[in-house]
C-alpha positions in Angstrom: 94.7 63.8 -2.0 94.0 63.6 -5.7 91.5 61.1 -6.8 92.7 58.3 -9.2 91.6 59.1 -12.7 89.1 56.7 -14.3 88.3 55.9 -17.9 85.2 54.5 -19.3 85.9 51.7 -21.9 83.5 50.0 -24.3 83.7 46.3 -23.7 82.6 45.7 -27.3 85.1 47.8 -29.4 87.6 49.1 -26.8 86.9 52.8 -27.3 87.8 55.0 -24.3 85.2 57.6 -23.3 85.6 60.5 -20.9 82.3 59.7 -19.1 79.8 57.0 -18.9 76.9 56.8 -21.4 74.4 54.1 -22.2 75.4 53.7 -25.8 78.9 53.6 -27.4 79.2 56.2 -30.1 81.8 54.2 -32.0 80.2 50.8 -32.3 76.6 51.5 -31.3 76.4 48.9 -28.6 74.1 49.6 -25.6 75.2 49.1 -22.0 78.8 48.1 -23.0 80.7 50.9 -21.3 82.3 50.2 -17.9 84.5 52.2 -15.6 88.2 51.2 -15.4 91.1 52.7 -13.5 93.4 54.7 -15.8 96.5 53.5 -13.9 95.7 49.8 -14.5 97.2 49.3 -17.9 99.7 46.5 -17.8 103.1 47.6 -18.7 101.8 51.1 -19.5 102.9 54.5 -18.1 101.9 55.2 -14.5 99.9 58.4 -14.1 101.5 61.1 -12.1 105.0 59.7 -12.6 107.7 60.7 -15.0 111.0 59.1 -15.6 113.9 59.8 -17.8 114.2 57.5 -20.8 117.2 55.4 -21.7 118.8 55.3 -25.2 118.2 52.2 -27.2 120.6 50.4 -29.5 120.3 51.5 -33.2 121.4 49.4 -36.2 121.9 50.4 -39.8 119.5 49.1 -42.4 122.3 47.5 -44.4 123.7 45.6 -41.4 123.6 41.8 -41.7 121.1 40.6 -39.1 120.2 37.4 -41.0 116.7 35.9 -41.3 114.7 35.2 -38.2 115.2 31.6 -37.2 112.2 29.4 -37.7 111.0 26.2 -36.2 109.1 23.7 -38.3 105.7 22.7 -36.8 105.9 19.3 -38.4 102.7 20.0 -40.3 103.5 21.2 -43.8 100.2 23.0 -44.4 100.6 25.1 -41.3 104.2 25.9 -42.2 103.0 27.0 -45.7 100.6 29.5 -44.2 103.0 31.1 -41.6 105.8 31.4 -44.1 107.9 28.3 -43.5 107.6 27.7 -39.7 107.2 29.6 -36.4 109.6 32.4 -35.9 111.4 32.5 -32.6 109.8 35.1 -30.2 106.7 35.6 -32.4 103.1 35.8 -31.4 100.4 34.2 -33.5 96.6 34.5 -33.1 94.5 31.7 -34.4 90.7 32.3 -34.6 87.8 30.2 -35.7 84.2 29.1 -35.0 83.6 26.9 -31.9 84.2 23.3 -32.7 86.1 23.9 -35.9 89.2 22.2 -34.7 91.5 25.0 -33.4 92.5 23.2 -30.2 93.0 19.9 -32.2 95.2 21.6 -34.7 97.4 23.3 -32.1 97.6 20.1 -30.0 98.8 18.2 -33.1 101.4 21.0 -33.8 102.6 20.8 -30.1 102.9 17.0 -30.3 104.8 17.1 -33.6 107.3 19.7 -32.3 107.7 17.8 -29.0 108.6 14.7 -30.9 111.5 16.5 -32.5 112.9 17.3 -29.0 111.4 20.7 -28.5 110.2 21.9 -25.0 106.5 22.6 -25.6 104.0 24.0 -23.1 100.2 23.9 -23.6 98.2 26.1 -21.3 94.5 25.4 -21.2 92.2 28.1 -19.8 88.9 26.4 -20.7 89.4 22.7 -20.2 90.7 20.6 -17.3 94.0 18.7 -17.9 92.1 15.4 -18.0 90.0 16.7 -20.9 93.1 17.7 -22.9 94.7 14.3 -22.1 91.6 12.6 -23.5 92.0 14.5 -26.8 95.7 13.8 -26.9 95.0 10.1 -26.4 92.5 10.1 -29.3 95.1 11.8 -31.5 97.8 9.4 -30.5 99.9 12.1 -28.8 99.6 11.0 -25.1 103.3 10.1 -24.9 105.0 12.9 -26.9 106.2 14.9 -23.9 104.1 18.1 -24.1 103.9 19.9 -20.8 100.3 20.6 -19.9 98.9 23.1 -17.5 95.5 24.6 -16.6 95.8 28.3 -15.6 94.2 31.6 -16.5 96.3 34.1 -14.5 98.9 35.7 -16.8 101.4 36.3 -14.0 101.3 32.6 -13.0 101.7 31.5 -16.7 104.7 33.8 -17.2 106.3 32.5 -14.0 105.7 28.9 -15.1 107.2 29.5 -18.6 110.2 31.3 -17.0 110.8 28.3 -14.7 110.9 25.9 -17.7 114.1 25.5 -19.7 114.2 27.0 -23.2 110.5 26.8 -24.0 110.2 26.6 -27.8 106.4 27.0 -28.1 103.7 28.0 -25.7 100.0 27.5 -26.7 97.5 29.7 -24.8 94.0 28.3 -25.2 92.3 30.8 -25.2 93.3 34.4 -24.8 89.7 35.4 -23.8 89.9 33.4 -20.6 93.2 35.0 -19.4 93.3 37.7 -16.8 96.0 39.8 -15.1 96.3 41.3 -11.6 97.0 44.8 -13.1 93.4 45.2 -14.4 90.4 45.3 -12.2 87.8 43.8 -14.5 86.4 40.4 -15.4 88.2 37.9 -17.7 87.1 38.3 -21.3 86.6 42.1 -21.2 88.4 44.3 -23.6 90.8 45.6 -21.1 91.7 42.1 -19.7 92.2 40.7 -23.2 94.4 43.6 -24.3 96.5 43.7 -21.1 96.9 39.9 -21.0 98.0 39.8 -24.6 100.4 42.6 -24.1 102.1 40.9 -21.1 102.4 37.5 -22.9 103.7 39.1 -26.1 106.3 41.1 -24.2 107.5 37.9 -22.6 107.7 36.2 -26.0 109.9 39.0 -27.4 112.1 38.9 -24.3 112.5 35.2 -24.0 112.4 34.0 -27.6 109.5 31.7 -27.0 106.9 31.5 -29.8 103.4 31.9 -28.4 100.2 30.9 -30.2 96.9 32.4 -28.9 93.6 30.7 -29.5 90.9 33.4 -30.1 87.1 33.1 -30.1 85.1 34.7 -32.9 82.0 36.8 -32.8 78.8 36.1 -34.7 80.1 38.3 -37.5 83.2 36.0 -37.9 85.6 38.5 -36.3 88.0 37.5 -33.4 86.3 38.6 -30.2 88.0 41.3 -28.1 89.7 44.6 -29.2 91.1 44.8 -32.7 94.3 46.2 -31.1 95.2 42.6 -30.2 95.3 41.8 -33.9 97.7 44.7 -34.4 100.0 43.6 -31.5 100.5 40.0 -32.7 102.8 39.1 -35.6 100.4 36.9 -37.4 96.6 36.4 -37.5 95.3 33.1 -38.8 91.6 32.2 -39.4 90.6 28.5 -39.3 87.5 28.2 -41.6 85.2 25.4 -42.5 81.7 24.1 -42.4 80.6 21.4 -39.9 78.8 19.7 -42.8 82.0 19.3 -44.8 85.1 17.4 -43.7 87.7 19.9 -44.9 89.1 22.9 -43.1 90.9 26.0 -44.5 93.7 27.8 -42.5 94.1 31.3 -44.0 96.5 34.1 -43.0 95.0 37.6 -42.9 98.2 39.1 -41.4 101.8 37.9 -41.3 104.8 40.0 -40.6 107.2 37.1 -41.5 105.5 35.7 -44.6 102.7 36.0 -47.2 99.1 36.7 -46.4 97.6 35.0 -49.4 98.5 31.4 -48.7 96.1 28.8 -47.4 96.5 25.4 -45.8 93.9 22.6 -46.4 93.1 20.0 -43.8 90.6 17.2 -43.6 88.9 16.3 -40.4 89.2 12.6 -39.6 88.5 10.4 -36.6 92.2 10.7 -35.5 92.5 14.4 -35.9 93.2 16.8 -38.8 95.0 15.3 -41.8 96.9 17.4 -44.4 95.4 17.6 -47.9 98.3 17.8 -50.3 96.0 17.8 -53.4 93.0 20.0 -52.5 91.7 20.1 -56.1 91.0 16.3 -56.1 89.1 16.8 -52.9 86.9 19.6 -54.2 86.2 17.8 -57.4 85.7 14.3 -56.0 81.9 14.2 -56.4 81.6 16.3 -59.6 78.6 15.8 -61.9 79.9 16.1 -65.5 76.6 15.4 -67.4 74.4 18.1 -65.9 74.1 21.7 -67.1 75.0 24.5 -64.8 78.4 23.3 -63.6 81.8 24.8 -64.4 85.3 24.2 -63.0 87.1 27.3 -61.9 90.9 27.3 -61.9 91.6 29.4 -58.9 94.8 30.7 -57.2 95.1 30.9 -53.4 98.5 32.5 -52.9 101.0 30.4 -54.8 98.7 27.3 -54.8 96.4 26.6 -57.7 93.0 25.0 -56.9 90.3 23.6 -59.2 86.9 24.2 -57.7 83.4 23.4 -59.1 80.9 26.3 -59.4 77.3 25.2 -59.7 74.3 27.3 -60.9 70.6 26.7 -61.1 68.2 29.0 -63.0 64.5 28.4 -62.6 61.4 30.4 -63.7 60.2 32.5 -60.8 56.6 32.9 -59.6 57.6 35.8 -57.3 57.4 39.5 -58.1 61.0 39.9 -57.2 63.1 36.8 -58.3 65.4 35.3 -55.7 69.2 35.6 -56.0 70.9 33.2 -53.6 74.7 32.6 -53.5 76.8 30.4 -51.3 80.6 30.7 -51.2 80.8 33.8 -53.4 80.2 37.5 -53.1 76.5 38.2 -53.8 77.4 41.7 -55.1 79.7 40.0 -57.6 76.9 37.8 -58.8 74.6 40.7 -59.2 77.2 42.4 -61.4 77.7 39.3 -63.6 73.9 39.0 -64.0 73.6 42.7 -65.0 76.3 42.3 -67.6 74.6 39.2 -69.0 71.3 41.2 -69.3 72.7 44.5 -70.6 75.6 43.4 -72.8 74.6 39.9 -73.9 70.8 40.3 -74.2 70.0 37.4 -71.8 66.7 37.9 -70.0 67.1 36.9 -66.4 64.6 39.2 -64.7 61.9 36.4 -64.5 64.1 33.7 -63.1 65.3 32.6 -59.7 69.1 32.1 -59.7 71.1 30.0 -57.2 74.9 29.9 -57.3 76.9 27.5 -55.1 80.6 26.9 -54.7 81.0 23.1 -54.2 82.5 21.8 -51.0 81.7 24.9 -49.0 84.8 26.8 -50.3 84.7 30.6 -50.2 85.9 32.3 -53.4 87.2 35.9 -53.2 89.1 36.1 -56.5 87.6 38.2 -59.4 88.9 35.6 -61.8 85.8 33.5 -60.8 83.6 35.7 -62.9 83.9 33.8 -66.1 83.3 30.4 -64.4 80.2 31.8 -62.7 78.9 33.3 -66.0 79.5 30.0 -67.8 77.6 28.1 -65.2 74.6 30.5 -65.3 74.4 30.5 -69.1 74.7 26.7 -69.1 71.9 26.3 -66.5 69.6 28.7 -68.4 70.2 27.1 -71.9 70.4 23.5 -70.8 73.8 23.1 -72.5 76.2 20.8 -70.7 79.6 22.4 -70.5 82.6 20.3 -71.7 83.7 18.2 -68.7 87.4 18.6 -69.8 87.4 22.4 -69.6 88.3 24.8 -66.9 87.3 28.5 -66.8 88.9 31.7 -65.4 88.7 35.4 -66.2 87.5 38.6 -64.8 84.4 40.3 -66.3 84.3 44.1 -66.6 81.1 46.2 -66.7 81.6 46.6 -70.4 81.4 42.8 -70.9 85.1 42.5 -71.7 87.0 39.5 -70.2 90.1 40.8 -68.5 93.4 39.0 -68.0 94.2 37.4 -64.7 97.4 36.6 -62.8 99.4 33.3 -63.0 97.6 31.6 -65.9 100.4 29.1 -66.4 100.0 27.8 -62.8 96.3 27.4 -63.3 96.6 25.5 -66.5 99.4 23.3 -65.1 97.1 22.2 -62.3 94.3 21.5 -64.7 96.6 19.4 -66.8 97.8 17.4 -63.8 94.2 16.4 -63.0 93.4 15.3 -66.6 91.7 18.4 -68.0 92.5 19.0 -71.6 90.8 22.3 -72.3 90.5 25.8 -70.9 88.4 29.0 -71.6 90.4 32.0 -70.6 90.8 35.7 -71.5 92.2 36.7 -74.8 95.8 37.8 -74.9 97.3 35.8 -72.0 100.9 34.6 -72.4 101.8 32.0 -75.1 103.1 29.6 -72.5 99.6 29.3 -71.1 98.5 27.4 -74.2 101.0 24.6 -73.9 99.6 21.1 -73.8 96.0 22.3 -73.5 93.3 23.1 -76.0 92.7 26.7 -75.1 89.8 28.9 -76.2 90.3 32.6 -75.7 87.4 34.9 -75.3 87.5 38.7 -75.6 84.1 39.4 -74.1 81.3 37.7 -72.4 79.3 37.6 -75.6 81.8 35.2 -77.1 81.4 32.8 -74.2 77.6 33.0 -74.5 77.7 32.2 -78.2 80.1 29.3 -77.6 77.7 27.8 -75.0 74.5 28.5 -77.0 75.9 26.7 -80.0 75.7 23.4 -78.0 72.3 24.0 -76.4 69.7 21.3 -77.1 66.8 23.7 -77.5 65.7 27.1 -76.2 64.1 27.2 -72.8 61.8 29.7 -71.2 64.7 32.1 -70.8 66.0 32.9 -74.3 69.8 33.3 -74.5 69.6 35.2 -77.8 
C-alpha cells in the first residue's frame, strides 16, 4: 500500500517544503516547519483521485448583471471605507492591534444591522457569551436581537449558519481561533487558518451571507497567518490607532467592490466608537498658533480632505551624529527634505537634532506633506512663527522644485470651511484653487525659505541664509 504523501509547511509564512529543515528559506524563521498531510486541504483536490470536470455557465461581458446588492451597516464611516455597504456574499478581513476596538466596532455594526431587521450572527472564538453580552450591555445593544454563539469548529459554525434563516451578516471573531476537521494541526497554524477561511468564504459565496473575519496582527503590523488569506477575501481593512489617543482610523488596503484610499475616523468613548464627521476639527483641536515649528498640512485621504498639524523641533546637538526622530511620517522622506534644504537652500542642519511629529498620532503617507514638513523645520530653526491662517501642501523634488499635487480645490475648500484664509501651494495649480483664499504659490523650496526668513525675529545658531 502506498504511503500518504506528506508536505512540510512553514507556520510563519506558509511556504511548502519537500522535506523538513530547521530554518525556512523563504522567511528565515527557525523551527517553524511542521509536517502536514498532503490530502488534508479543505475543499482541495484529493491525491490519487481524478474526476471529470463539469462545464460552468459563461456570460458575456456586456450582459446586464447589475451592481452587487449592498447592505448598509448603519455606520456611515464604515460604509465609506467598504464602498457604500457590505456586498451580499462578500468576505471582509478586519485586522488591528489588540485592544484597538475591532470587536467593539463589529459588535456595533451587528447591532445597527439587527435593528433594521437583519438576521445577524456573531460567533466568538475567544470570549464566552457572557463576556460579549457584557460588552453589548455597555454599548446599549443588549436588546437588538443579535444571535450570539461561542464556537471554534468551522463545520459546526457552517451548520449553525445553514440552520438559521437568511443570515445577512456573520461575524467571526477571530479567524486565528478557528479549526476544521480536515486539517490535522493546531488552531492558529497556517494550514488551519487557510483551510478555515476557505471553507467559510466558500459558504459565503454559496449562501449570499456577508462574512466579516477579525484577524490578529503580528509585531510588524501585518495580519497574522498566511498572506493567501488576504488574497482570498474580498476586502482587507486595518483598524489603526494609538492607545494614547482617542481616535481610530479604519483604512482599506484591498477592496474588490470599492476604493482602497478611503478612511473612516472614529473616536473611542465610554459607550463605544463614535463616528467623527469632521476629522479636521479633531486633529486641530489643541493647535498651538503662537509657537514656531508648526504648520497645517491640507491632506487628502481618498476623497476626504483633512487638515493635520505637522510639528518640528530643531535643537543644537551635542552628539557626533545628530538625531533624526520622526513620528507619523516616513523617516526616509524626512531625510530627503533635509538633504534638499541643505543642498539647494544652503541651510546648515548637520549640527542640529531634528524631531518631526504629526499631531494626534495620525500617519501621513502622501508626498504632498513635503512642503508642510519643510515649512515646519525652517520655522523651528529660524524662530519665525508661521501664519496661523495658512495651510501648506506640495511635493518637493530632489532639485528643490515644488511639484503640483492632486485635488487642490478640495484641500482649499476644507481649509476655508475651518476658517483658514491663506494657503502656500505649488506654482501653476488650477485657477479655481485660488478662489476665496489668499494663495501664495512657490516654484521651489528656496521661495518658501525666503518667505519664512523674512519674518524671522533674529538669526539663531543655525543660519538660514
